[in-house]
N, C-alpha and C positions, 0 to 999 in steps of 0.2 A: 504493500500500500504506500502511496505517495505521502511523505512527511508533511508536505504543504497542505494536503487535504485533511490530515489529522489536525494540524494547527487551525485550519479553517473551521472544523467542527468544534474544536475547543473554543475558539473565538465566538462562534455562533451561540454556544451555551452561555458563555460569559455575557454576551450582548443581551440575550434573552433574560438573564437574571437581572442585569442592570435596568433593562427596559421595564421589567415588572415593578421594580422599586420606583422608577420615574413615573410609571403609569399611575401608581397609587398617589404620588405627589401631585400630578397634574390632573388626575381623575379622567384619563383618556377612556373613551368608549371602546367597544370591541372592534369597531371599524377602524378607528385610529391606530389601535394596536396591530391589527392585521396589516394595515397599510404600511406601517413602519417596518414590520417584519418582511413584507414582500420586497420593499425597497432595499433592505439590508441584504436579503438573499440574492437579488439581482446584482447588486454592487459587488458582493463577495465572489459570485460566479464570474463576473466580468474581470475582476482583479486576478482570480485564479486562472482564467482563460488566457490572460496576457502573460502570466508567469510561465504557463506550460509551453507556450510557443517559443 
């Protein structure tokens, strides 16, 4: 398995944990939470795709 991919998964879990704490602070709805996660996933895949090439 690619070490970059493992790091990406770790960062995703860390981001999700942080986002959960921020969401409680800002009282984001489910749609806001889902939107932020989708943007994060797309950004991470784009960064990983650039790294692989």
